[in-house]
C-alpha positions in Angstrom: -47.0 -6.7 22.2 -43.9 -9.1 22.2 -42.5 -7.0 19.2 -42.7 -3.8 21.5 -41.1 -5.2 24.3 -38.0 -6.3 22.0 -38.0 -2.8 20.2 -38.1 -1.1 23.9 -35.5 -3.0 25.4 -33.1 -2.7 22.2 -33.7 1.2 22.5 -32.8 1.2 26.3 -29.6 -0.9 25.3 -28.5 1.5 22.5 -29.0 4.6 24.5 -27.1 3.1 27.4 -24.3 2.1 25.1 -24.1 5.5 23.6 -24.0 7.4 27.0 -21.2 5.1 28.4 -19.4 5.9 25.2 -19.8 9.5 25.3 -19.0 9.3 29.2 -15.7 7.4 28.3 -14.3 10.1 26.0 -11.3 12.0 27.4 -11.5 15.6 28.4 -7.8 16.4 26.7 -6.0 15.0 23.6 -2.4 13.9 24.7 0.7 13.5 22.9 3.6 11.7 24.5 7.1 11.3 23.4 9.5 8.7 24.8 13.3 8.9 24.8 16.2 6.6 25.4 18.9 7.0 27.8 21.0 9.2 25.4 17.9 11.7 24.6 17.0 10.1 21.2 13.4 9.8 20.4 12.2 6.2 20.6 8.5 6.1 20.5 5.3 8.2 20.8 1.8 7.9 21.5 -1.3 10.1 20.8 -4.8 9.9 22.5 -7.4 12.1 20.5 -10.6 13.6 22.0 -12.5 11.1 20.0 -10.8 8.5 22.3 -8.5 7.0 19.5 -5.1 6.0 20.6 -2.2 5.6 18.5 1.3 4.3 19.4 4.7 3.8 17.6 8.2 2.8 18.8 9.1 1.9 22.4 7.6 3.3 25.7 10.4 4.1 28.1 10.6 5.7 31.7 12.0 9.0 30.0 9.4 10.8 28.2 7.3 14.2 27.8 3.7 14.8 27.3 1.6 17.8 26.1 -2.1 18.0 26.1 -4.9 20.2 24.7 -8.5 20.5 26.2 -11.3 18.7 24.2 -14.2 21.2 23.2 
């Protein structure tokens, strides 16, 4: 009986975490490019549809972004 309760509780936790992860995924991928005051590229970032985030260089107040919908 106790074993069934542990298995049931574990299953509820796993399903809840999976639902939260699926809900937290972005609706679009986003590519951002950062520029210095002279217009030179100094950094960038990418957020994928799977939720992964990549960043490089510096983030500045001058930037451009492009996005694509996630399917």
